[in-house]
BALOBA-1460 file (C-alpha; in Angstrom, 3 decimals):
// residues 372
<rec num="1" residu="m" x="23.976" y="103.176" z="90.492"/>
<rec num="2" residu="k" x="25.041" y="105.252" z="87.506"/>
<rec num="3" residu="i" x="28.229" y="106.899" z="86.326"/>
<rec num="4" residu="v" x="27.713" y="110.672" z="86.267"/>
<rec num="5" residu="r" x="31.162" y="112.082" z="85.496"/>
<rec num="6" residu="i" x="34.735" y="111.066" z="84.678"/>
<rec num="7" residu="e" x="37.429" y="113.406" z="85.965"/>
<rec num="8" residu="t" x="41.054" y="113.341" z="84.844"/>
<rec num="9" residu="i" x="44.080" y="114.945" z="86.539"/>
<rec num="10" residu="p" x="47.593" y="115.029" z="85.011"/>
<rec num="11" residu="i" x="50.376" y="114.736" z="87.600"/>
<rec num="12" residu="q" x="54.111" y="114.184" z="87.702"/>
<rec num="13" residu="v" x="55.920" y="112.965" z="90.835"/>
<rec num="14" residu="p" x="59.736" y="113.229" z="90.912"/>
<rec num="15" residu="l" x="61.748" y="110.035" z="90.520"/>
<rec num="16" residu="k" x="64.683" y="109.348" z="92.798"/>
<rec num="17" residu="p" x="67.623" y="110.006" z="90.444"/>
<rec num="18" residu="q" x="69.752" y="107.249" z="91.985"/>
<rec num="19" residu="v" x="67.299" y="104.557" z="90.840"/>
<rec num="20" residu="a" x="66.069" y="105.992" z="87.517"/>
<rec num="21" residu="i" x="66.244" y="103.217" z="84.937"/>
<rec num="22" residu="r" x="68.482" y="103.188" z="81.881"/>
<rec num="23" residu="a" x="67.862" y="100.343" z="79.484"/>
<rec num="24" residu="g" x="68.036" y="99.343" z="75.831"/>
<rec num="25" residu="r" x="65.984" y="100.444" z="72.844"/>
<rec num="26" residu="g" x="63.606" y="103.169" z="74.053"/>
<rec num="27" residu="g" x="63.722" y="101.754" z="77.552"/>
<rec num="28" residu="s" x="65.209" y="104.557" z="79.639"/>
<rec num="29" residu="h" x="62.832" y="105.775" z="82.323"/>
<rec num="30" residu="t" x="63.794" y="109.103" z="83.881"/>
<rec num="31" residu="v" x="60.430" y="110.913" z="83.985"/>
<rec num="32" residu="s" x="57.006" y="109.541" z="84.946"/>
<rec num="33" residu="p" x="53.928" y="111.447" z="83.801"/>
<rec num="34" residu="f" x="50.627" y="110.017" z="85.069"/>
<rec num="35" residu="l" x="46.957" y="110.679" z="84.503"/>
<rec num="36" residu="l" x="44.745" y="110.100" z="87.530"/>
<rec num="37" residu="v" x="41.147" y="109.123" z="86.810"/>
<rec num="38" residu="k" x="38.128" y="109.581" z="89.066"/>
<rec num="39" residu="v" x="34.898" y="107.894" z="88.006"/>
<rec num="40" residu="h" x="32.044" y="109.611" z="89.900"/>
<rec num="41" residu="t" x="28.698" y="107.910" z="90.563"/>
<rec num="42" residu="d" x="25.273" y="109.130" z="91.640"/>
<rec num="43" residu="a" x="25.676" y="107.019" z="94.805"/>
<rec num="44" residu="g" x="28.615" y="109.148" z="95.942"/>
<rec num="45" residu="l" x="31.173" y="106.407" z="95.313"/>
<rec num="46" residu="i" x="34.279" y="107.470" z="93.400"/>
<rec num="47" residu="g" x="36.512" y="104.952" z="91.647"/>
<rec num="48" residu="l" x="40.214" y="105.694" z="91.263"/>
<rec num="49" residu="g" x="42.400" y="104.817" z="88.295"/>
<rec num="50" residu="e" x="45.909" y="105.639" z="87.099"/>
<rec num="51" residu="a" x="47.440" y="105.700" z="83.621"/>
<rec num="52" residu="s" x="51.211" y="105.527" z="83.177"/>
<rec num="53" residu="c" x="51.882" y="107.832" z="80.251"/>
<rec num="54" residu="t" x="55.258" y="107.331" z="78.581"/>
<rec num="55" residu="p" x="54.950" y="108.052" z="74.838"/>
<rec num="56" residu="r" x="58.169" y="106.293" z="73.792"/>
<rec num="57" residu="w" x="56.936" y="103.117" z="75.421"/>
<rec num="58" residu="s" x="53.150" y="102.966" z="74.975"/>
<rec num="59" residu="g" x="52.415" y="105.862" z="72.609"/>
<rec num="60" residu="e" x="50.229" y="107.596" z="75.204"/>
<rec num="61" residu="d" x="50.715" y="110.811" z="77.146"/>
<rec num="62" residu="q" x="48.731" y="112.639" z="79.798"/>
<rec num="63" residu="f" x="46.930" y="114.881" z="77.375"/>
<rec num="64" residu="t" x="46.049" y="112.337" z="74.707"/>
<rec num="65" residu="a" x="44.748" y="110.109" z="77.517"/>
<rec num="66" residu="a" x="42.621" y="112.899" z="79.015"/>
<rec num="67" residu="h" x="41.291" y="113.841" z="75.571"/>
<rec num="68" residu="l" x="40.375" y="110.281" z="74.638"/>
<rec num="69" residu="i" x="38.610" y="109.712" z="77.950"/>
<rec num="70" residu="s" x="36.591" y="112.942" z="77.874"/>
<rec num="71" residu="t" x="35.772" y="112.833" z="74.157"/>
<rec num="72" residu="y" x="35.186" y="109.149" z="73.515"/>
<rec num="73" residu="l" x="34.973" y="107.029" z="76.679"/>
<rec num="74" residu="a" x="32.903" y="109.328" z="78.881"/>
<rec num="75" residu="p" x="29.971" y="109.528" z="76.408"/>
<rec num="76" residu="l" x="29.883" y="105.731" z="76.297"/>
<rec num="77" residu="l" x="29.992" y="105.321" z="80.084"/>
<rec num="78" residu="i" x="28.001" y="108.188" z="81.594"/>
<rec num="79" residu="g" x="24.582" y="106.907" z="82.631"/>
<rec num="80" residu="e" x="25.749" y="103.305" z="82.757"/>
<rec num="81" residu="n" x="25.983" y="101.023" z="85.792"/>
<rec num="82" residu="p" x="29.679" y="100.922" z="86.848"/>
<rec num="83" residu="l" x="29.246" y="97.423" z="88.288"/>
<rec num="84" residu="e" x="28.779" y="95.967" z="84.800"/>
<rec num="85" residu="i" x="32.532" y="95.959" z="84.300"/>
<rec num="86" residu="e" x="32.916" y="93.359" z="81.560"/>
<rec num="87" residu="p" x="30.158" y="94.717" z="79.265"/>
<rec num="88" residu="l" x="31.485" y="98.239" z="79.726"/>
<rec num="89" residu="t" x="35.064" y="97.179" z="79.017"/>
<rec num="90" residu="k" x="33.929" y="95.600" z="75.737"/>
<rec num="91" residu="k" x="32.595" y="99.016" z="74.743"/>
<rec num="92" residu="f" x="36.077" y="100.506" z="75.019"/>
<rec num="93" residu="r" x="37.006" y="99.045" z="71.624"/>
<rec num="94" residu="l" x="34.107" y="100.996" z="70.110"/>
<rec num="95" residu="a" x="35.582" y="104.214" z="71.441"/>
<rec num="96" residu="f" x="39.112" y="104.071" z="70.003"/>
<rec num="97" residu="a" x="41.855" y="101.602" z="69.110"/>
<rec num="98" residu="a" x="44.868" y="100.704" z="71.280"/>
<rec num="99" residu="n" x="45.784" y="103.258" z="74.028"/>
<rec num="100" residu="y" x="45.558" y="100.441" z="76.563"/>
<rec num="101" residu="f" x="46.984" y="102.306" z="79.550"/>
<rec num="102" residu="t" x="44.271" y="104.939" z="79.070"/>
<rec num="103" residu="k" x="41.565" y="102.286" z="78.968"/>
<rec num="104" residu="g" x="43.144" y="100.431" z="81.872"/>
<rec num="105" residu="a" x="42.954" y="103.502" z="84.114"/>
<rec num="106" residu="v" x="39.195" y="103.739" z="83.620"/>
<rec num="107" residu="e" x="38.679" y="99.995" z="83.982"/>
<rec num="108" residu="m" x="40.599" y="99.818" z="87.283"/>
<rec num="109" residu="a" x="38.431" y="102.680" z="88.561"/>
<rec num="110" residu="l" x="35.350" y="100.550" z="87.839"/>
<rec num="111" residu="w" x="36.834" y="97.716" z="89.923"/>
<rec num="112" residu="d" x="37.494" y="100.226" z="92.699"/>
<rec num="113" residu="i" x="33.816" y="101.236" z="92.662"/>
<rec num="114" residu="a" x="32.695" y="97.594" z="92.615"/>
<rec num="115" residu="g" x="34.806" y="96.777" z="95.651"/>
<rec num="116" residu="k" x="33.624" y="99.825" z="97.555"/>
<rec num="117" residu="a" x="30.002" y="99.024" z="96.725"/>
<rec num="118" residu="a" x="30.432" y="95.441" z="97.960"/>
<rec num="119" residu="g" x="32.550" y="96.409" z="100.974"/>
<rec num="120" residu="k" x="35.269" y="94.024" z="99.758"/>
<rec num="121" residu="p" x="38.825" y="94.364" z="98.436"/>
<rec num="122" residu="v" x="39.152" y="93.812" z="94.701"/>
<rec num="123" residu="y" x="41.075" y="90.558" z="95.199"/>
<rec num="124" residu="e" x="37.968" y="89.044" z="96.806"/>
<rec num="125" residu="l" x="35.880" y="90.064" z="93.792"/>
<rec num="126" residu="l" x="38.461" y="88.231" z="91.670"/>
<rec num="127" residu="g" x="37.935" y="85.002" z="93.621"/>
<rec num="128" residu="g" x="40.189" y="85.489" z="96.614"/>
<rec num="129" residu="k" x="43.883" y="85.128" z="97.316"/>
<rec num="130" residu="v" x="45.862" y="82.335" z="95.707"/>
<rec num="131" residu="r" x="49.016" y="83.383" z="97.626"/>
<rec num="132" residu="e" x="49.658" y="85.294" z="100.848"/>
<rec num="133" residu="y" x="51.939" y="87.800" z="99.158"/>
<rec num="134" residu="v" x="53.276" y="88.446" z="95.683"/>
<rec num="135" residu="p" x="57.019" y="87.683" z="95.288"/>
<rec num="136" residu="t" x="58.743" y="90.593" z="93.555"/>
<rec num="137" residu="k" x="62.114" y="91.317" z="91.952"/>
<rec num="138" residu="w" x="64.209" y="94.453" z="91.664"/>
<rec num="139" residu="s" x="65.241" y="96.014" z="88.350"/>
<rec num="140" residu="v" x="68.921" y="96.949" z="88.101"/>
<rec num="141" residu="s" x="69.457" y="99.873" z="85.736"/>
<rec num="142" residu="g" x="71.740" y="99.674" z="82.719"/>
<rec num="143" residu="v" x="74.476" y="101.717" z="84.337"/>
<rec num="144" residu="e" x="78.200" y="101.028" z="84.437"/>
<rec num="145" residu="p" x="79.064" y="97.697" z="86.122"/>
<rec num="146" residu="a" x="80.348" y="98.988" z="89.466"/>
<rec num="147" residu="k" x="77.225" y="101.108" z="89.965"/>
<rec num="148" residu="a" x="74.995" y="98.201" z="88.918"/>
<rec num="149" residu="a" x="76.695" y="96.018" z="91.524"/>
<rec num="150" residu="e" x="75.989" y="98.647" z="94.199"/>
<rec num="151" residu="i" x="72.315" y="98.731" z="93.180"/>
<rec num="152" residu="g" x="72.170" y="94.938" z="93.349"/>
<rec num="153" residu="q" x="73.663" y="94.933" z="96.837"/>
<rec num="154" residu="w" x="71.198" y="97.627" z="97.939"/>
<rec num="155" residu="a" x="68.318" y="95.496" z="96.615"/>
<rec num="156" residu="v" x="69.494" y="92.475" z="98.600"/>
<rec num="157" residu="e" x="69.661" y="94.655" z="101.716"/>
<rec num="158" residu="q" x="66.041" y="95.661" z="101.101"/>
<rec num="159" residu="g" x="65.024" y="92.003" z="101.120"/>
<rec num="160" residu="f" x="64.868" y="91.191" z="97.400"/>
<rec num="161" residu="k" x="65.813" y="87.621" z="96.541"/>
<rec num="162" residu="a" x="65.480" y="88.122" z="92.797"/>
<rec num="163" residu="m" x="66.343" y="90.838" z="90.307"/>
<rec num="164" residu="k" x="66.610" y="91.519" z="86.609"/>
<rec num="165" residu="i" x="69.454" y="93.457" z="85.056"/>
<rec num="166" residu="k" x="68.942" y="95.845" z="82.173"/>
<rec num="167" residu="v" x="70.944" y="94.884" z="79.096"/>
<rec num="168" residu="g" x="70.532" y="95.441" z="75.366"/>
<rec num="169" residu="i" x="72.761" y="98.520" z="75.399"/>
<rec num="170" residu="e" x="76.161" y="97.215" z="74.258"/>
<rec num="171" residu="p" x="77.045" y="93.504" z="74.468"/>
<rec num="172" residu="a" x="80.452" y="93.752" z="76.160"/>
<rec num="173" residu="q" x="79.090" y="96.208" z="78.716"/>
<rec num="174" residu="d" x="75.981" y="94.069" z="79.192"/>
<rec num="175" residu="i" x="78.161" y="91.066" z="80.066"/>
<rec num="176" residu="a" x="80.347" y="93.086" z="82.421"/>
<rec num="177" residu="r" x="77.274" y="94.489" z="84.183"/>
<rec num="178" residu="v" x="75.712" y="91.075" z="84.791"/>
<rec num="179" residu="q" x="79.027" y="89.651" z="85.966"/>
<rec num="180" residu="a" x="79.509" y="92.527" z="88.416"/>
<rec num="181" residu="v" x="76.022" y="92.100" z="89.876"/>
<rec num="182" residu="r" x="76.394" y="88.336" z="90.225"/>
<rec num="183" residu="q" x="79.742" y="88.691" z="91.979"/>
<rec num="184" residu="m" x="78.225" y="91.238" z="94.370"/>
<rec num="185" residu="v" x="74.966" y="89.453" z="95.261"/>
<rec num="186" residu="g" x="76.293" y="85.886" z="95.326"/>
<rec num="187" residu="p" x="74.897" y="82.638" z="93.916"/>
<rec num="188" residu="k" x="71.651" y="82.415" z="95.930"/>
<rec num="189" residu="i" x="69.979" y="85.461" z="94.394"/>
<rec num="190" residu="k" x="67.925" y="84.671" z="91.286"/>
<rec num="191" residu="i" x="68.893" y="86.948" z="88.396"/>
<rec num="192" residu="g" x="67.669" y="87.422" z="84.853"/>
<rec num="193" residu="v" x="68.221" y="89.996" z="82.138"/>
<rec num="194" residu="d" x="65.910" y="92.421" z="80.334"/>
<rec num="195" residu="a" x="67.036" y="93.764" z="76.954"/>
<rec num="196" residu="n" x="63.910" y="95.881" z="76.314"/>
<rec num="197" residu="g" x="64.183" y="94.869" z="72.660"/>
<rec num="198" residu="g" x="67.678" y="96.290" z="72.356"/>
<rec num="199" residu="w" x="69.561" y="93.364" z="70.776"/>
<rec num="200" residu="t" x="69.781" y="92.075" z="67.232"/>
<rec num="201" residu="v" x="69.318" y="88.330" z="66.725"/>
<rec num="202" residu="e" x="73.073" y="87.784" z="66.563"/>
<rec num="203" residu="q" x="73.741" y="89.925" z="69.634"/>
<rec num="204" residu="a" x="71.000" y="88.174" z="71.610"/>
<rec num="205" residu="v" x="72.266" y="84.658" z="70.945"/>
<rec num="206" residu="s" x="75.944" y="85.472" z="71.399"/>
<rec num="207" residu="t" x="75.471" y="87.594" z="74.520"/>
<rec num="208" residu="v" x="73.067" y="85.237" z="76.267"/>
<rec num="209" residu="m" x="75.313" y="82.246" z="75.677"/>
<rec num="210" residu="q" x="78.082" y="84.138" z="77.472"/>
<rec num="211" residu="l" x="75.730" y="85.300" z="80.232"/>
<rec num="212" residu="r" x="74.765" y="81.710" z="81.040"/>
<rec num="213" residu="a" x="78.083" y="81.453" z="82.913"/>
<rec num="214" residu="f" x="76.611" y="83.796" z="85.541"/>
<rec num="215" residu="g" x="73.552" y="81.654" z="86.218"/>
<rec num="216" residu="i" x="70.830" y="83.785" z="84.649"/>
<rec num="217" residu="n" x="67.326" y="82.348" z="84.937"/>
<rec num="218" residu="f" x="65.458" y="84.161" z="82.154"/>
<rec num="219" residu="v" x="65.802" y="86.584" z="79.257"/>
<rec num="220" residu="e" x="63.172" y="89.290" z="78.871"/>
<rec num="221" residu="q" x="62.340" y="90.834" z="75.478"/>
<rec num="222" residu="p" x="65.632" y="90.108" z="73.722"/>
<rec num="223" residu="l" x="64.463" y="91.552" z="70.380"/>
<rec num="224" residu="a" x="62.336" y="94.466" z="69.199"/>
<rec num="225" residu="p" x="58.583" y="94.040" z="69.863"/>
<rec num="226" residu="e" x="57.689" y="93.395" z="66.239"/>
<rec num="227" residu="d" x="60.329" y="90.683" z="65.741"/>
<rec num="228" residu="i" x="58.235" y="87.832" z="67.116"/>
<rec num="229" residu="a" x="59.241" y="85.231" z="64.539"/>
<rec num="230" residu="e" x="62.920" y="86.008" z="65.083"/>
<rec num="231" residu="m" x="62.387" y="85.834" z="68.857"/>
<rec num="232" residu="a" x="61.197" y="82.251" z="68.411"/>
<rec num="233" residu="g" x="64.558" y="81.412" z="66.830"/>
<rec num="234" residu="v" x="66.461" y="83.082" z="69.652"/>
<rec num="235" residu="r" x="64.396" y="81.186" z="72.220"/>
<rec num="236" residu="q" x="65.204" y="77.872" z="70.552"/>
<rec num="237" residu="k" x="68.939" y="78.586" z="70.539"/>
<rec num="238" residu="i" x="69.509" y="80.002" z="74.035"/>
<rec num="239" residu="g" x="67.765" y="77.300" z="76.071"/>
<rec num="240" residu="l" x="66.446" y="79.719" z="78.720"/>
<rec num="241" residu="p" x="62.923" y="80.966" z="79.458"/>
<rec num="242" residu="v" x="62.049" y="83.985" z="77.316"/>
<rec num="243" residu="i" x="59.699" y="86.591" z="78.769"/>
<rec num="244" residu="a" x="57.676" y="88.622" z="76.264"/>
<rec num="245" residu="d" x="56.971" y="92.145" z="77.469"/>
<rec num="246" residu="e" x="56.848" y="94.809" z="74.758"/>
<rec num="247" residu="s" x="55.611" y="92.119" z="72.334"/>
<rec num="248" residu="a" x="52.645" y="91.210" z="74.543"/>
<rec num="249" residu="y" x="49.836" y="93.687" z="75.056"/>
<rec num="250" residu="t" x="46.660" y="91.846" z="74.134"/>
<rec num="251" residu="l" x="45.213" y="88.348" z="74.238"/>
<rec num="252" residu="q" x="45.759" y="88.215" z="70.471"/>
<rec num="253" residu="d" x="49.447" y="89.033" z="70.966"/>
<rec num="254" residu="t" x="49.700" y="86.187" z="73.455"/>
<rec num="255" residu="k" x="48.066" y="83.754" z="71.043"/>
<rec num="256" residu="m" x="50.519" y="84.747" z="68.320"/>
<rec num="257" residu="l" x="53.502" y="84.328" z="70.656"/>
<rec num="258" residu="l" x="52.239" y="80.859" z="71.523"/>
<rec num="259" residu="r" x="51.636" y="79.930" z="67.878"/>
<rec num="260" residu="l" x="55.173" y="80.934" z="66.938"/>
<rec num="261" residu="n" x="56.753" y="79.373" z="70.071"/>
<rec num="262" residu="a" x="58.342" y="82.764" z="70.748"/>
<rec num="263" residu="a" x="57.990" y="82.978" z="74.553"/>
<rec num="264" residu="d" x="57.720" y="80.947" z="77.728"/>
<rec num="265" residu="v" x="56.362" y="83.737" z="79.937"/>
<rec num="266" residu="i" x="54.012" y="86.672" z="79.321"/>
<rec num="267" residu="s" x="54.641" y="89.891" z="81.222"/>
<rec num="268" residu="l" x="51.210" y="91.246" z="82.137"/>
<rec num="269" residu="y" x="50.417" y="94.817" z="83.116"/>
<rec num="270" residu="v" x="47.021" y="96.126" z="84.160"/>
<rec num="271" residu="g" x="47.721" y="99.121" z="81.920"/>
<rec num="272" residu="k" x="49.266" y="97.260" z="78.989"/>
<rec num="273" residu="a" x="46.350" y="94.816" z="78.826"/>
<rec num="274" residu="g" x="43.730" y="97.550" z="79.114"/>
<rec num="275" residu="g" x="42.548" y="96.625" z="82.592"/>
<rec num="276" residu="i" x="42.395" y="94.012" z="85.318"/>
<rec num="277" residu="g" x="39.786" y="91.946" z="83.472"/>
<rec num="278" residu="p" x="41.671" y="91.745" z="80.160"/>
<rec num="279" residu="a" x="44.892" y="90.905" z="82.041"/>
<rec num="280" residu="r" x="43.069" y="88.053" z="83.765"/>
<rec num="281" residu="e" x="41.857" y="86.769" z="80.391"/>
<rec num="282" residu="i" x="45.441" y="86.656" z="79.147"/>
<rec num="283" residu="a" x="46.594" y="84.846" z="82.289"/>
<rec num="284" residu="k" x="43.778" y="82.310" z="82.010"/>
<rec num="285" residu="f" x="44.566" y="81.587" z="78.367"/>
<rec num="286" residu="a" x="48.308" y="81.398" z="79.007"/>
<rec num="287" residu="q" x="47.817" y="78.959" z="81.854"/>
<rec num="288" residu="s" x="45.599" y="76.729" z="79.694"/>
<rec num="289" residu="a" x="48.230" y="76.765" z="76.937"/>
<rec num="290" residu="g" x="51.199" y="75.948" z="79.172"/>
<rec num="291" residu="l" x="52.649" y="79.461" z="79.308"/>
<rec num="292" residu="s" x="53.540" y="81.232" z="82.543"/>
<rec num="293" residu="c" x="52.781" y="84.848" z="83.402"/>
<rec num="294" residu="t" x="54.422" y="87.466" z="85.547"/>
<rec num="295" residu="v" x="53.502" y="91.097" z="86.239"/>
<rec num="296" residu="g" x="55.673" y="93.776" z="84.669"/>
<rec num="297" residu="s" x="55.885" y="97.435" z="85.562"/>
<rec num="298" residu="n" x="55.916" y="100.905" z="84.072"/>
<rec num="299" residu="l" x="56.907" y="102.233" z="87.531"/>
<rec num="300" residu="e" x="53.365" y="102.846" z="88.711"/>
<rec num="301" residu="l" x="52.365" y="105.034" z="91.638"/>
<rec num="302" residu="g" x="50.066" y="103.926" z="94.451"/>
<rec num="303" residu="i" x="46.816" y="103.395" z="92.553"/>
<rec num="304" residu="g" x="48.392" y="101.448" z="89.715"/>
<rec num="305" residu="s" x="50.560" y="99.405" z="92.087"/>
<rec num="306" residu="a" x="47.479" y="98.532" z="94.135"/>
<rec num="307" residu="a" x="45.649" y="97.299" z="91.020"/>
<rec num="308" residu="m" x="48.656" y="95.193" z="90.005"/>
<rec num="309" residu="t" x="48.876" y="93.640" z="93.465"/>
<rec num="310" residu="h" x="45.177" y="92.734" z="93.563"/>
<rec num="311" residu="l" x="45.576" y="91.123" z="90.139"/>
<rec num="312" residu="a" x="48.673" y="89.127" z="91.080"/>
<rec num="313" residu="i" x="47.521" y="87.936" z="94.477"/>
<rec num="314" residu="a" x="44.265" y="86.528" z="93.089"/>
<rec num="315" residu="t" x="45.369" y="85.034" z="89.743"/>
<rec num="316" residu="s" x="46.752" y="81.501" z="89.641"/>
<rec num="317" residu="g" x="47.980" y="81.927" z="86.062"/>
<rec num="318" residu="i" x="50.536" y="84.433" z="87.326"/>
<rec num="319" residu="d" x="53.515" y="82.298" z="88.344"/>
<rec num="320" residu="a" x="55.056" y="84.803" z="90.730"/>
<rec num="321" residu="e" x="56.899" y="82.137" z="92.675"/>
<rec num="322" residu="n" x="59.031" y="81.148" z="89.668"/>
<rec num="323" residu="f" x="58.962" y="84.498" z="87.875"/>
<rec num="324" residu="p" x="58.696" y="87.205" z="90.550"/>
<rec num="325" residu="c" x="56.727" y="90.298" z="89.643"/>
<rec num="326" residu="d" x="57.829" y="93.899" z="89.114"/>
<rec num="327" residu="i" x="55.458" y="95.546" z="91.589"/>
<rec num="328" residu="i" x="58.133" y="97.971" z="92.764"/>
<rec num="329" residu="g" x="56.970" y="101.380" z="91.525"/>
<rec num="330" residu="p" x="56.685" y="103.032" z="94.963"/>
<rec num="331" residu="f" x="60.423" y="102.464" z="95.561"/>
<rec num="332" residu="y" x="61.251" y="104.822" z="92.689"/>
<rec num="333" residu="y" x="59.523" y="108.023" z="93.772"/>
<rec num="334" residu="e" x="60.242" y="110.821" z="96.191"/>
<rec num="335" residu="d" x="56.556" y="110.825" z="97.148"/>
<rec num="336" residu="d" x="53.153" y="109.381" z="96.252"/>
<rec num="337" residu="v" x="49.625" y="110.759" z="95.984"/>
<rec num="338" residu="v" x="47.920" y="108.139" z="98.177"/>
<rec num="339" residu="k" x="47.373" y="108.806" z="101.876"/>
<rec num="340" residu="e" x="48.656" y="105.504" z="103.203"/>
<rec num="341" residu="p" x="51.697" y="103.737" z="101.711"/>
<rec num="342" residu="l" x="51.003" y="100.316" z="100.250"/>
<rec num="343" residu="p" x="52.325" y="97.248" z="102.128"/>
<rec num="344" residu="i" x="55.044" y="96.756" z="99.501"/>
<rec num="345" residu="i" x="58.473" y="95.834" z="100.837"/>
<rec num="346" residu="g" x="61.622" y="94.349" z="99.330"/>
<rec num="347" residu="g" x="60.656" y="91.085" z="97.669"/>
<rec num="348" residu="q" x="56.986" y="91.112" z="98.696"/>
<rec num="349" residu="a" x="53.868" y="93.008" z="97.649"/>
<rec num="350" residu="r" x="50.560" y="92.841" z="99.468"/>
<rec num="351" residu="p" x="47.284" y="94.677" z="98.867"/>
<rec num="352" residu="n" x="45.409" y="96.578" z="101.498"/>
<rec num="353" residu="a" x="42.383" y="94.674" z="102.765"/>
<rec num="354" residu="k" x="40.176" y="97.769" z="102.518"/>
<rec num="355" residu="p" x="37.252" y="97.900" z="100.077"/>
<rec num="356" residu="g" x="38.044" y="98.439" z="96.408"/>
<rec num="357" residu="l" x="41.669" y="98.991" z="95.504"/>
<rec num="358" residu="g" x="42.244" y="99.970" z="99.129"/>
<rec num="359" residu="v" x="43.829" y="103.365" z="98.454"/>
<rec num="360" residu="e" x="42.695" y="106.932" z="99.042"/>
<rec num="361" residu="l" x="44.055" y="110.049" z="97.396"/>
<rec num="362" residu="d" x="45.853" y="112.732" z="99.357"/>
<rec num="363" residu="e" x="44.266" y="115.700" z="97.622"/>
<rec num="364" residu="a" x="46.920" y="118.134" z="98.848"/>
<rec num="365" residu="k" x="49.614" y="116.031" z="97.174"/>
<rec num="366" residu="v" x="47.528" y="115.695" z="94.033"/>
<rec num="367" residu="e" x="47.483" y="119.484" z="93.799"/>
<rec num="368" residu="k" x="51.183" y="119.695" z="94.604"/>
<rec num="369" residu="y" x="52.103" y="117.420" z="91.691"/>
<rec num="370" residu="r" x="49.373" y="118.464" z="89.261"/>
<rec num="371" residu="v" x="50.684" y="119.455" z="85.836"/>
<rec num="372" residu="k" x="49.282" y="122.914" z="85.293"/>
């Protein structure tokens, strides 16, 4: 089997305004551009991929992603066997640096082809399930406290038993927001906070010490992504698990975080790591080094959410039971471009048991949301 063509389609599906995320430094998420990828083979199999394109977050957009794929990745991949996923993924570095969500979209499409060719879901190709479902948490936007409390209550009603609250905006407001959510959801719901790199060192330490009164379980990305050494100092002072998200893209990033004792947990994304395989490498290393992993989110649509779920349900290094994952993208959109909704409900994500990623595009919806 050979790859004969790589097709890219820019789309944009409307977010539900009531759940659009406001967060700290560069973290607001009110629009979601995506690039869909179709890897065509001479056997008639088509692999599906999805790139989340938010320039303020990853530095990628729909049109840079499409250009890089058509100009640099396609010449490397056309004529190659799509089942040779690891050797092909190693070629991606020869094509261009960084742009991991772009690379991840193509890599997940190769896994989709491999599963379809084998007649198996991707999680079986990854070694099989290590859990029956992936525990997930809700993300409470950085809105005013009363509204945040309403969102928290709504999440509990959906079945979520864990959530993170966006902070890193203004310390006094951050504290009031967490307090309001805790008072609304009660003591049994696990909560943590996510600053999206929005605090200074002084703000992080002072604010977290006050937030401990509300029983928070973790602190995600308290400082800017590049401030890894300073994050190690914050971690030592606050005495709570620190999750590295924006600081952790690659395996090399993870090794540096470990060397500096800057994090307890790595937030993996299929897109941020550059694919399912690279994300698994990070999880394997983290597990061997005593770090935990969870799965973060850039509010993916159906294809990306499916890839994340296959990864999480088959990877023991992802400690979803203690650090629930953010596989919640489908909750945020008015619609999706896959024919059948994923079995993702409040607090639990499951993959389809169909071959490959288990999703099929609704071509009419793809055209409806295509960016012309």
